[in-house]
C-alpha positions as CSV (number, residue, x, y, z in Angstrom):
1,X,57.3,91.8,75.1
2,X,60.8,90.6,76.0
3,X,62.3,92.6,73.1
4,X,60.6,95.8,74.4
5,X,61.8,95.2,77.9
6,X,65.4,94.7,76.7
7,X,65.1,97.9,74.6
8,X,63.9,99.8,77.6
9,X,66.8,98.5,79.7
10,X,69.3,99.5,77.0
11,X,67.8,103.0,76.8
12,X,68.0,103.4,80.6
13,X,71.7,102.3,80.6
14,X,72.6,104.7,77.8
15,X,70.6,107.5,79.5
16,X,72.4,106.8,82.8
17,X,75.8,107.0,81.1
18,X,74.8,110.2,79.3
19,X,73.6,111.7,82.6
20,X,76.9,110.9,84.3
21,X,78.7,112.5,81.4
22,X,76.5,115.5,81.6
23,X,77.2,116.3,85.3
24,X,77.7,120.0,86.1
25,X,81.1,121.2,85.1
26,X,81.7,122.5,88.6
27,X,81.6,118.9,90.0
28,X,84.0,117.5,87.4
29,X,87.7,117.8,86.7
30,X,88.8,118.6,83.2
31,X,91.8,116.5,82.1
32,X,94.2,117.0,79.3
33,X,96.8,114.5,78.0
34,X,99.6,116.6,79.5
35,X,97.9,116.7,82.9
36,X,97.2,112.9,82.8
37,X,100.9,112.2,82.2
38,X,101.9,114.5,85.0
39,X,99.5,112.9,87.5
40,X,100.4,109.4,86.4
41,X,104.1,110.2,87.1
42,X,103.3,111.3,90.6
43,X,101.1,108.3,91.3
44,X,102.4,105.3,89.5
45,X,104.2,102.5,91.4
46,X,106.8,101.9,88.8
47,X,108.1,105.5,89.2
48,X,108.1,105.2,93.0
49,X,110.1,102.0,92.7
50,X,112.6,103.8,90.5
51,X,112.9,106.5,93.2
52,X,113.6,103.8,95.8
53,X,116.4,102.4,93.5
54,X,117.9,105.9,93.2
55,X,117.9,106.4,97.0
56,X,119.5,102.9,97.4
57,X,122.2,103.8,94.9
58,X,122.8,107.1,96.7
59,X,123.4,105.3,99.9
60,X,125.7,102.9,98.2
61,X,127.7,105.8,96.8
62,X,128.0,107.3,100.3
63,X,129.0,103.9,101.6
64,X,131.8,103.7,99.0
65,X,133.0,107.2,99.9
66,X,133.7,106.1,103.5
67,X,136.6,103.9,102.2
68,X,138.7,107.1,101.9
69,X,138.7,107.5,105.7
70,X,140.8,105.7,108.3
71,X,139.5,102.3,109.5
72,X,139.2,102.7,113.3
73,X,138.8,99.7,115.6
74,X,138.8,99.3,119.4
75,X,139.5,96.2,121.5
76,X,138.8,95.5,125.2
77,X,139.5,92.4,127.2
78,X,139.2,91.7,131.0
79,X,139.5,88.5,132.9
80,X,139.6,87.0,136.4
81,X,141.0,83.5,137.2
82,X,140.7,81.3,140.2
83,X,144.5,80.5,139.9
84,X,147.5,82.4,138.7
85,X,148.0,81.9,135.0
86,X,151.8,82.2,135.4
87,X,153.4,80.6,138.5
88,X,156.9,79.6,139.6
89,X,158.9,78.5,142.7
90,X,161.8,80.7,143.7
91,X,164.8,79.0,145.4
92,X,165.4,81.3,148.4
93,X,168.6,79.5,149.4
94,X,170.1,80.3,146.1
95,X,169.3,84.0,146.5
96,X,171.5,84.4,149.7
97,X,175.1,85.3,149.0
98,X,177.4,82.5,150.0
99,X,179.3,84.6,152.6
100,X,176.1,85.4,154.4
101,X,174.8,81.8,154.2
102,X,178.0,80.4,155.7
103,X,177.9,83.0,158.5
104,X,174.4,82.1,159.6
105,X,173.9,79.3,162.1
106,X,172.1,76.2,160.9
107,X,169.1,76.9,163.2
108,X,168.5,80.1,161.3
109,X,169.0,78.5,157.9
110,X,166.5,75.8,158.8
111,X,163.8,78.5,159.2
112,X,164.3,79.7,155.6
113,X,162.0,77.7,153.2
114,X,163.9,76.1,150.4
115,X,161.5,77.7,147.8
116,X,158.8,80.4,147.7
117,X,155.9,80.0,145.2
118,X,155.2,83.2,143.1
119,X,152.1,83.7,140.9
120,X,151.1,86.3,138.2
121,X,148.1,87.2,136.1
122,X,145.2,86.2,138.3
123,X,143.1,89.1,136.8
124,X,143.7,92.0,134.6
125,X,142.4,94.3,131.8
126,X,143.7,95.0,128.3
127,X,142.3,97.7,126.0
128,X,143.5,99.4,122.8
129,X,142.4,101.5,119.8
130,X,143.9,101.4,116.3
131,X,143.5,103.6,113.3
132,X,144.6,102.4,109.8
133,X,144.7,104.8,106.9
134,X,145.0,103.2,103.4
135,X,147.6,104.9,101.3
136,X,147.4,102.8,98.2
137,X,145.0,99.9,97.5
138,X,145.6,99.3,93.8
139,X,143.0,101.8,92.8
140,X,140.2,99.8,94.4
141,X,138.9,102.7,96.5
142,X,138.9,105.2,93.7
143,X,137.4,102.8,91.2
144,X,134.9,101.6,93.7
145,X,133.6,105.1,94.2
146,X,133.5,105.7,90.5
147,X,131.5,102.5,90.0
148,X,129.1,103.5,92.7
149,X,128.6,106.9,90.9
150,X,128.0,105.1,87.6
151,X,125.4,102.9,89.4
152,X,123.6,106.0,90.7
153,X,123.6,107.6,87.2
154,X,122.3,104.3,85.7
155,X,119.4,104.2,88.2
156,X,118.4,107.7,87.3
157,X,118.4,106.8,83.6
158,X,116.2,103.7,84.4
159,X,113.8,106.0,86.2
160,X,113.6,108.1,83.0
161,X,112.7,105.0,81.1
162,X,110.0,104.2,83.6
163,X,108.6,107.7,83.4
164,X,108.5,107.4,79.6
165,X,106.5,104.2,79.8
166,X,104.2,105.5,82.4
167,X,103.5,108.7,80.4
168,X,102.9,106.6,77.2
169,X,100.4,104.3,79.0
170,X,98.6,107.3,80.5
171,X,98.3,108.8,77.0
172,X,96.9,105.6,75.7
173,X,94.3,105.4,78.5
174,X,93.3,109.0,77.8
175,X,92.7,108.5,74.1
176,X,90.9,105.3,74.7
177,X,88.4,107.2,76.8
178,X,88.3,110.0,74.2
179,X,87.7,107.4,71.4
180,X,84.7,105.8,73.2
181,X,83.2,109.2,73.9
182,X,83.3,110.1,70.2
183,X,81.9,106.7,69.3
184,X,79.1,107.3,71.8
185,X,78.3,110.6,70.0
186,X,78.3,108.9,66.6
187,X,75.9,106.2,67.9
188,X,73.6,108.9,69.3
189,X,73.7,110.7,65.9
190,X,72.9,107.4,64.1
191,X,70.1,106.7,66.6
192,X,68.5,110.0,65.9
193,X,68.7,109.3,62.2
194,X,67.0,105.9,62.6
195,X,64.3,107.4,64.8
196,X,63.4,109.9,62.1
197,X,63.7,107.2,59.4
198,X,61.4,104.9,61.4
199,X,58.7,107.6,61.6
200,X,59.0,108.2,57.8
201,X,58.8,104.5,57.1
202,X,55.9,104.1,59.4
203,X,54.0,106.8,57.7
204,X,54.8,105.5,54.3
205,X,53.7,101.9,55.3
206,X,50.4,103.3,56.6
207,X,49.9,105.3,53.4
208,X,50.6,102.1,51.4
209,X,53.6,103.6,49.5
210,X,56.2,101.4,51.2
211,X,56.6,97.8,52.2
212,X,56.4,96.8,55.9
213,X,59.8,95.1,55.3
214,X,61.3,98.6,55.1
215,X,60.0,99.5,58.6
216,X,61.2,96.2,60.0
217,X,64.7,96.8,58.6
218,X,64.8,100.2,60.3
219,X,63.6,98.7,63.6
220,X,66.2,95.9,63.5
221,X,68.9,98.4,62.8
222,X,67.7,100.6,65.7
223,X,67.9,97.6,68.0
224,X,71.4,96.9,66.8
225,X,72.4,100.5,67.4
226,X,71.0,100.3,71.0
227,X,73.0,97.2,71.6
228,X,76.1,99.0,70.4
229,X,75.3,102.0,72.6
230,X,75.1,99.7,75.6
231,X,78.4,98.0,74.9
232,X,80.1,101.4,74.3
233,X,78.6,102.8,77.5
234,X,79.9,99.8,79.6
235,X,83.3,100.0,77.9
236,X,83.5,103.8,78.5
237,X,82.7,103.4,82.2
238,X,85.4,100.7,82.6
239,X,88.0,102.8,80.6
240,X,87.3,105.9,82.7
241,X,87.8,103.8,85.8
242,X,91.1,102.5,84.5
243,X,92.3,106.0,83.7
244,X,91.2,107.3,87.1
245,X,93.1,104.6,88.9
246,X,96.2,105.0,86.8
247,X,96.5,108.8,87.4
248,X,95.4,108.6,91.0
249,X,91.9,110.1,90.9
250,X,89.4,108.9,93.5
251,X,86.5,108.7,91.1
252,X,85.5,109.0,87.4
253,X,83.9,112.4,87.8
254,X,86.0,114.1,85.1
255,X,85.8,115.4,81.6
256,X,88.3,115.5,78.8
257,X,89.8,118.8,77.6
258,X,91.0,117.3,74.3
259,X,89.0,115.0,72.1
260,X,89.1,113.2,68.8
261,X,86.7,115.6,67.0
262,X,86.2,114.4,63.4
263,X,85.5,118.0,62.3
264,X,89.1,119.0,63.2
265,X,92.0,117.7,61.2
266,X,95.4,118.4,62.9
267,X,98.4,119.7,61.0
268,X,101.3,117.3,60.5
269,X,104.1,118.1,63.0
270,X,107.0,118.3,60.6
271,X,108.9,120.5,63.1
272,X,109.4,117.4,65.3
273,X,111.7,115.8,62.8
274,X,115.4,115.6,63.9
275,X,118.6,114.1,62.9
276,X,118.2,110.5,64.2
277,X,122.0,109.9,64.4
278,X,122.3,112.9,66.7
279,X,119.1,112.3,68.7
280,X,120.0,108.8,69.6
281,X,122.8,110.0,71.9
282,X,120.2,111.6,74.1
283,X,118.0,108.6,74.5
284,X,117.8,106.8,77.9
285,X,118.6,103.5,76.1
286,X,121.8,104.8,74.6
287,X,123.0,106.4,77.8
288,X,122.3,103.2,79.7
289,X,124.5,101.3,77.3
290,X,127.2,103.9,77.9
291,X,126.9,103.4,81.6
292,X,127.1,99.6,81.2
293,X,130.4,100.1,79.2
294,X,131.8,102.4,81.9
295,X,130.8,99.9,84.7
296,X,132.5,97.0,83.0
297,X,135.7,99.0,82.5
298,X,135.7,99.9,86.2
299,X,135.1,96.3,87.2
300,X,138.1,95.2,85.2
301,X,140.2,97.9,87.0
302,X,138.9,96.7,90.3
303,X,139.9,93.1,89.4
304,X,143.4,94.3,88.6
305,X,143.6,96.3,91.8
306,X,143.0,93.2,93.9
307,X,146.3,91.8,92.7
308,X,148.4,95.0,93.3
309,X,150.3,95.8,96.5
310,X,148.5,97.7,99.2
311,X,150.1,100.2,101.6
312,X,148.6,101.6,104.8
313,X,149.8,103.5,107.8
314,X,148.4,103.5,111.2
315,X,148.6,104.4,114.9
316,X,147.6,102.6,118.0
317,X,147.3,103.1,121.8
318,X,147.2,100.3,124.3
319,X,146.4,100.1,128.1
320,X,146.9,97.1,130.4
321,X,147.2,96.4,134.2
322,X,148.3,92.8,133.8
323,X,151.3,93.3,136.1
324,X,149.2,95.0,138.8
325,X,150.4,98.4,137.6
326,X,148.9,100.4,134.9
327,X,150.8,100.4,131.6
328,X,150.1,102.4,128.5
329,X,152.0,102.8,125.2
330,X,151.4,104.2,121.8
331,X,152.8,103.1,118.4
332,X,153.0,104.1,114.8
333,X,153.2,101.5,112.1
334,X,153.1,100.9,108.3
335,X,152.0,97.8,106.5
336,X,152.7,96.6,103.0
337,X,150.7,93.7,101.6
338,X,151.8,92.0,98.3
339,X,149.5,89.3,97.0
340,X,151.6,86.6,95.3
341,X,149.5,83.4,94.8
342,X,146.4,85.5,93.8
343,X,148.0,86.1,90.4
344,X,147.6,82.5,89.4
345,X,143.8,82.6,89.3
346,X,143.6,86.4,89.1
347,X,145.0,86.5,85.6
348,X,142.1,84.5,84.3
349,X,139.6,86.7,86.3
350,X,141.2,89.8,84.7
351,X,140.9,88.3,81.2
352,X,137.2,87.5,81.9
353,X,136.6,91.1,82.9
354,X,138.4,92.4,79.9
355,X,136.2,90.2,77.6
356,X,133.1,91.6,79.4
357,X,134.4,95.2,78.8
358,X,134.9,94.5,75.1
359,X,131.5,93.0,74.8
360,X,129.9,96.1,76.5
361,X,131.6,98.3,73.9
362,X,130.4,96.2,71.1
363,X,126.9,96.3,72.6
364,X,127.1,100.1,72.7
365,X,128.0,100.3,69.0
366,X,125.4,97.8,67.9
367,X,122.7,99.2,70.2
368,X,123.3,102.7,68.8
369,X,122.6,101.4,65.2
370,X,119.5,99.6,66.4
371,X,118.3,102.7,68.2
372,X,118.6,104.8,65.0
373,X,116.5,102.2,63.2
374,X,113.9,102.3,66.0
375,X,113.7,106.1,65.9
376,X,113.3,105.9,62.1
377,X,110.5,103.4,62.5
378,X,108.8,105.7,65.1
379,X,108.9,108.5,62.5
380,X,107.6,106.2,59.7
381,X,104.8,105.1,62.1
382,X,103.9,108.7,62.8
383,X,103.8,109.5,59.1
384,X,101.7,106.4,58.4
385,X,99.2,107.2,61.2
386,X,98.8,110.7,59.9
387,X,98.1,109.4,56.4
388,X,95.6,107.0,57.8
389,X,94.0,109.9,59.7
390,X,93.7,111.9,56.5
391,X,92.2,108.9,54.6
392,X,89.7,108.5,57.5
393,X,88.8,112.1,57.3
394,X,88.2,111.9,53.6
395,X,86.0,108.8,54.1
396,X,83.8,110.8,56.5
397,X,83.2,113.4,53.8
398,X,82.5,110.8,51.2
399,X,80.3,108.6,53.4
400,X,78.4,111.7,54.5
401,X,77.7,112.7,50.9
402,X,76.8,109.1,50.1
403,X,74.3,109.1,53.0
404,X,72.8,112.4,51.9
405,X,72.3,111.1,48.3
406,X,70.8,107.8,49.4
407,X,68.4,109.6,51.8
408,X,67.2,111.7,48.9
409,X,67.0,108.7,46.5
410,X,65.0,106.7,49.0
411,X,62.6,109.5,49.6
412,X,62.3,109.7,45.8
413,X,61.7,106.0,45.7
414,X,64.7,105.1,43.5
415,X,66.7,103.1,46.1
416,X,65.8,100.4,48.6
417,X,65.8,100.8,52.4
418,X,68.7,98.4,52.6
419,X,70.8,100.8,50.5
420,X,70.0,103.7,52.8
421,X,70.8,101.6,55.9
422,X,74.1,100.5,54.3
423,X,75.0,104.2,53.7
424,X,74.3,105.0,57.3
425,X,76.5,102.1,58.4
426,X,79.3,103.2,56.2
427,X,79.0,106.7,57.7
428,X,79.2,105.3,61.2
429,X,82.2,103.2,60.3
430,X,84.0,106.2,58.7
431,X,83.6,108.3,61.9
432,X,84.7,105.4,64.1
433,X,87.8,104.8,61.9
434,X,88.7,108.4,62.2
435,X,88.6,108.5,66.0
436,X,90.6,105.3,66.1
437,X,93.1,106.8,63.7
438,X,93.3,110.0,65.7
439,X,94.1,108.1,69.0
440,X,96.8,106.1,67.2
441,X,98.2,109.3,65.7
442,X,98.5,111.0,69.1
443,X,100.2,107.9,70.6
444,X,102.6,107.6,67.7
445,X,103.5,111.3,68.1
446,X,104.3,110.8,71.8
447,X,106.4,107.7,71.0
448,X,108.5,109.7,68.5
449,X,108.9,112.5,70.9
450,X,110.2,110.1,73.6
451,X,112.5,108.4,71.1
452,X,114.3,111.7,70.2
453,X,114.2,113.1,73.7
454,X,111.6,115.8,73.3
455,X,109.8,116.6,76.6
């Protein structure tokens, strides 16, 4: 009773999955691998993060460009004190000429105070504006702008790497769904075979020309197939959900426009083969190594520039009313700064940057060789996956013929039921191996395209 209940539940789950798959075409979106890659690139967080890095690098480049312009600064200062900041006593007697002082009577002279206190700077305002234009800064401004440009180009290359990875992942998710759909079809085909075989075995047992053990073997195999159908249906529902989330679809109401049909053997794409030594120069990894070498060279030049003299010219304008009257004046000036003590430690910093530059150049040469090897491996993997696909296709033909012969032999009574069920199992395995090989072949083909820069 429990076995029958489980069997009914399994059939209901498979039927529900089949019903979802068979929704009207008008309510479903048809997806192709190309469309999945495009949608994933517009939805994936890794690509959006790369866009943010590019925008940040663009702002940094604009920031570096402002170093070409004059540096303008303004200063303002005002104060009010309870006492004069500058004070002094003036000897009034000493200010009178001696002839006048001797002519004045003593009564008048007594009225003149011996000293008069004088105070200045009780309050006041001071303001000024200065503009300084760098004329020569040891190449730091030019090389700083070049380094910012290299950083922007590197961030764009990194986005290209992210796009390649996202596209590859979307392709893998797509073919995972396609593989499960084909396995579901194969299980449905095997299930129909077992249903027909169960009827034949039942009739033969009732007629007394077959053992009941044959019928039990078929029923056990049917139960196993139903269990596999349930597992595949659950895995398919999950994989469709993963693909929908990755490409930004709100639901799993979609169908696939390309499948891993075992009846269709693709032609080997020999036209994709390129010169790997030439193709490596267009790969994002190689170009990123180039930018790293450029960046380290510019960093060395910046380190040298810090130890070179810098020249600047400027102009200023100042206003003050410190002496109770408004005063303004302008000025032009030039400055020359020559770092002397910086060369003591700076020489070691320059050597350190020079070593980093040499290391970056060697990494570029070594990385180029490794990339050629990687591209060759991608091509070898593509060839191997195609050969595996061809072998799997041949296995389908052979297992199909073997199943046909064993079916005829069983009906003729020359082979056992176990032999026929084994032939059915081999047929199912051959078809499953083909769809797995087909998915691997499609992925390997995209990996090679990305490796040689084919869009």
